[in-house]
C-alpha positions as CSV (number, residue, x, y, z in Angstrom):
1,Y,124.4,89.7,29.7
2,R,126.2,92.6,28.2
3,V,125.4,95.6,26.2
4,N,128.0,96.4,23.0
5,H,129.3,99.8,22.5
6,W,128.1,101.6,19.4
7,D,130.5,103.2,17.0
8,W,128.9,106.3,15.7
9,G,131.4,106.7,13.1
10,S,131.0,103.4,11.1
11,N,127.3,103.1,12.4
12,S,128.2,99.6,13.6
13,R,128.1,97.5,16.9
14,G,131.5,97.5,19.1
15,G,132.8,95.1,21.7
16,P,130.9,94.5,24.9
17,I,130.9,97.3,27.6
18,T,132.8,96.0,30.5
19,D,132.5,98.7,33.0
20,F,130.3,96.3,34.8
21,P,130.0,92.3,34.8
22,V,126.3,92.5,33.7
23,T,125.0,95.5,31.9
24,L,121.7,93.9,30.6
25,A,119.5,91.7,33.0
26,G,117.1,89.1,32.2
27,F,113.9,89.2,34.3
28,R,111.6,85.9,34.4
29,V,108.1,86.8,33.4
30,Q,105.2,85.2,32.2
31,A,104.4,85.0,28.3
32,G,101.9,87.8,27.8
33,E,102.2,89.5,31.2
34,T,101.8,93.1,31.4
35,I,104.7,95.2,31.7
36,H,104.6,98.6,33.7
37,V,106.7,101.9,34.1
38,P,109.0,101.0,37.0
39,G,108.0,103.7,39.7
40,A,110.6,105.7,41.0
41,G,109.3,108.8,42.3
42,Y,110.3,111.1,39.4
43,D,107.6,113.7,37.8
44,I,108.6,115.1,34.4
45,G,105.1,117.0,34.6
46,Q,101.4,116.6,34.9
47,G,101.8,113.4,36.9
48,H,103.8,111.6,34.4
49,Q,107.1,109.9,35.1
50,V,108.8,109.1,32.0
51,L,109.0,109.9,28.3
52,V,109.3,107.4,25.7
53,L,112.3,108.1,23.6
54,Y,112.3,104.9,21.4
55,A,109.6,102.3,20.6
56,D,109.3,99.4,18.3
57,R,107.3,96.3,18.3
58,E,109.7,94.7,20.4
59,R,111.3,97.1,22.6
60,I,111.0,100.4,24.1
61,T,113.4,103.1,25.9
62,L,111.9,105.2,28.7
63,K,113.5,108.3,30.3
64,Y,112.9,109.7,33.5
65,T,113.3,113.3,32.6
66,G,111.5,115.4,29.8
67,E,114.8,115.9,27.7
68,D,114.9,114.0,24.4
69,T,118.4,112.4,25.1
70,V,120.0,109.6,27.2
71,A,123.0,111.6,28.0
72,T,121.5,113.3,30.8
73,G,119.5,111.6,33.5
74,Y,118.1,107.9,34.0
75,A,116.8,105.8,31.2
76,I,116.1,102.4,31.0
77,H,115.9,100.2,27.8
78,V,113.4,97.1,27.8
79,E,113.7,94.4,25.4
80,G,111.3,91.3,24.7
81,V,108.1,93.4,25.0
82,C,105.2,93.7,22.7
83,T,104.7,97.4,23.1
84,E,101.2,98.3,23.5
85,P,99.9,99.1,19.8
86,S,98.0,102.5,20.6
87,L,101.3,103.6,22.6
88,L,103.5,102.5,19.3
89,D,101.1,104.2,17.0
90,L,101.2,107.6,19.1
91,Y,105.1,107.4,19.4
92,N,105.6,106.7,15.4
93,R,103.2,109.9,14.7
94,M,105.2,112.1,17.1
95,N,108.6,110.9,15.8
96,A,107.7,111.3,12.4
97,A,106.4,114.9,13.3
98,G,109.8,115.8,14.3
99,R,109.8,114.7,18.0
100,G,108.6,118.2,19.4
101,H,106.6,116.2,21.8
102,L,106.8,112.3,22.6
103,P,104.5,110.3,24.6
104,A,104.8,110.4,28.4
105,L,103.7,107.7,30.9
106,K,102.6,107.7,34.6
107,P,104.4,105.5,37.4
108,R,103.4,101.9,37.1
109,Q,101.6,102.5,33.9
110,A,101.4,99.3,31.4
111,F,103.4,99.9,28.2
112,G,103.3,96.5,26.7
113,R,103.3,92.6,27.3
114,A,106.0,90.2,27.7
115,R,106.8,88.4,24.2
116,G,108.0,85.3,26.0
117,S,109.3,83.9,29.3
118,E,111.9,86.8,29.8
119,I,112.3,90.6,29.3
120,Q,115.8,92.1,29.3
121,V,116.5,95.5,31.0
122,T,119.2,97.8,31.0
123,V,119.6,101.2,32.8
124,R,121.6,104.1,32.0
125,D,122.7,107.2,34.1
126,T,123.8,110.2,31.9
127,G,124.2,107.9,29.1
128,R,126.4,105.2,31.0
129,F,125.1,101.9,31.2
130,M,125.0,100.7,34.6
131,D,124.8,97.1,36.5
132,P,120.9,96.6,36.2
133,R,121.3,94.2,39.0
134,T,121.5,96.5,41.7
135,R,118.2,95.9,43.6
136,K,118.6,98.6,46.0
137,D,118.9,101.1,43.4
138,W,116.3,100.0,40.8
139,W,113.9,97.3,41.7
140,R,111.5,96.0,44.3
141,G,110.5,92.3,44.6
142,R,107.2,91.0,43.5
């Protein structure tokens, strides 16, 4: 799969990002399977590894630094998940309160369940979408 550019001026979708042949990878899962924060050895404080930058009922964005932006550091976007309801409620409350604080999760902490037989994941490095298939950098086998 490929992620599309976003035109901030017109607030609309642009064409596909072509820096890599793939910018969104599908991973086979079992419907209802618990999905966890990928362990990466980062610590953003108090044993937490990621900040929840965005969450809704079907997707989540996790950031591997404590800043509220994807412009610095690593971030992953996960599509096709049912975000854990209490985490989604917490995110919505913190977002509505001005984003001074956002939820943080520990390595391998569950954040949702697969909605179907595939989740889609993209990886960003300092804002740039990368090829998420790079197993040596991003993923371990099951």
